Phi, psi and omega in degrees: 000134183225157175234150174272114184240129177280316183194157173228124185205167178251135178195191173261149173293130185255359186225149168071203190300328185257022179304132179098344180280143181282133181218161166264126182256128171248109183264108181279143181272138175102145180210151179272355179240172179217071184289141182298328185270003186306130179253008179228056176283093189283140184245350183214162177201167169227154179276136173238136169278172178303312183291323180295317181290323177298315179296323179297318179294322184292349176295332179266073195288351181256359183246130180240028183233112186246131175257121173268114186226187184194215010051201177231108183303327184289354172290345181238046184297325181300324175289315182298328179303329181260331184282317185297321175301328177295320179291317181295327178299329178263016173065037172279144171270131186251124182244118183257121173261121190213155176277359171066034180242334186267068186292326178295323178289322179300321180308326187284341185230002187304327183294341183261357184261140179259318186226138179235122172261106188258115184270109181279127187263116179267134184303316182290334179279316183285332184061035179260001179056038178207138173261157184236023186297322179296315178296317179298320181295315180295324179295314182297323181300330177274319186285339190298340180287350180249171173293129184215144170220162182252150167217157176212141179278131178254126179241176178292346180261356181298127185265155177293330177300317180289327177295323176295318176295322177300315180299317180298326180284315188282320190307310183295341187271344174056044177244155178292139177243131177251126172269121183248105178301138179298116183299330183292335184229033184286109177212185183298323180296319180291320178298317177300320180297317179298318180295321178296315180294321180299316180300316179299315182292323176297320177297335177273009177067036177255133177283107187228139181228145175263125181212111175286176179286106185299319183295332178291322178293325179279351180058049174232172181292000000 
């Protein structure tokens, strides 16, 4: 059994609730979506077997916090079904970064995941002319048994209509929401837009925070 892996490295988490924490990152190759703002359009990978990837992770012998990122890690769930139990046996904490659409795949590995960073995809931001609210809802129903928070990328094309839909989705779930300004177009106009959206969401009684990608500002991986 093999997985397509772009890279394995140690760094700090740059997004969401755990920003600043040191983690081992396993970047999986491949994604089921094609968001306009994607900053990780991966072009290469190498195959790892279960034992090879486990040995690669063990090089970082002082860190027990692993981020599964991508791409979309859940595109390779069949590999994760066997790999994650190996990590849990060695008492690793598993942090899943996901676009929150592959709910059937999540079912197969949810018992091995500790924390889920669920990226809510707004139609106006992704520019894919499709909304994912049904998929996100089904995903959340499975993910809710674990620690979970939401984030969404805000771009210059993000519409107020989508922010209202976002509020309707997030409010009943009582989870923290992170607005992440698009690093590719980060300027004063985008910051103003984020602040405007934050005020609206706060008025809707949603716990919302604005947080750009910290690792990009520090110019690290």
